[in-house]
C-alpha positions in Angstrom: 79.0 7.9 -26.7 76.5 8.3 -23.9 74.8 11.0 -26.0 74.4 8.4 -28.8 72.8 5.9 -26.4 70.5 8.7 -25.1 69.5 9.8 -28.5 68.9 6.2 -29.6 66.9 5.6 -26.5 64.8 8.7 -27.1 64.1 7.6 -30.7 63.1 4.2 -29.5 60.8 5.7 -26.9 59.2 8.0 -29.5 58.7 5.1 -31.9 57.3 3.0 -29.1 54.9 5.8 -28.3 53.9 6.2 -32.0 53.5 2.4 -32.2 51.3 2.4 -29.1 49.1 5.2 -30.6 48.7 3.3 -33.9 47.9 0.1 -31.9 45.2 1.9 -30.0 43.8 3.3 -33.2 43.7 -0.1 -34.7 42.0 -1.5 -31.6 39.3 1.2 -31.8 38.9 0.6 -35.5 38.6 -3.1 -34.9 36.0 -2.5 -32.2 33.9 -0.3 -34.5 34.2 -2.9 -37.3 33.0 -5.7 -35.0 30.0 -3.5 -33.9 29.2 -2.9 -37.5 29.4 -6.6 -38.3 27.0 -7.4 -35.5 24.7 -4.7 -36.7 24.8 -6.0 -40.3 24.3 -9.6 -39.2 21.2 -8.5 -37.3 20.0 -6.7 -40.4 20.6 -9.7 -42.5 18.7 -12.0 -40.1 15.8 -9.5 -40.1 15.8 -9.4 -43.9 15.9 -13.2 -44.1 12.9 -13.4 -41.9 11.1 -10.8 -44.0 12.1 -12.7 -47.2 10.7 -15.9 -45.8 7.4 -14.3 -44.9 7.2 -12.7 -48.3 7.9 -16.1 -50.0 5.3 -17.7 -47.8 2.7 -15.0 -48.6 3.6 -15.3 -52.3 3.0 -19.1 -52.2 -0.4 -18.5 -50.4 -1.4 -16.0 -53.0 -0.4 -18.3 -55.8 -2.5 -21.1 -54.3 -5.4 -18.8 -53.8 -5.3 -17.7 -57.4 -5.3 -21.3 -58.6 -8.2 -22.2 -56.3 -10.2 -19.0 -56.9 -13.0 -19.5 -59.4 -13.0 -17.6 -62.7 -15.5 -14.8 -63.3 -17.3 -16.9 -65.8 -17.7 -19.7 -63.3 -19.1 -17.3 -60.7 -21.7 -15.9 -63.2 -22.7 -19.5 -64.2 -23.1 -20.5 -60.6 -25.2 -17.4 -59.9 -27.4 -18.1 -62.9 -27.8 -21.7 -61.8 -28.8 -20.7 -58.2 -31.2 -18.1 -59.6 -32.8 -20.8 -61.8 -33.1 -23.1 -58.8 -34.7 -20.4 -56.7 -37.2 -19.7 -59.5 -38.0 -23.4 -59.7 -38.4 -23.6 -55.9 -40.7 -20.6 -56.0 -42.8 -22.3 -58.7 -43.0 -25.5 -56.7 -44.1 -23.6 -53.6 -46.7 -21.8 -55.7 -48.0 -25.1 -57.0 -48.1 -26.5 -53.5 -50.1 -23.6 -52.2 -52.8 -24.0 -54.9 
């Protein structure tokens, strides 16, 4: 009978040891998972900042393209300025005579 108790006790000790090992493995796995979570949260925050900057830049570029004159408008303005410069030159020439 004492042998039965001793064998039972040894099995309980062995199972407790196995349980402690598994618990330690789970704790280590949990710690690694938490570190990974922190790392991923930092990455998400960084990507959100980058996304916000890109959205802001996109909005600025969209506004700039709306406000930017068309090529035809630029050419018409240059032609008008050139005409005004020629007219000013004629006026200056008339004044010097």
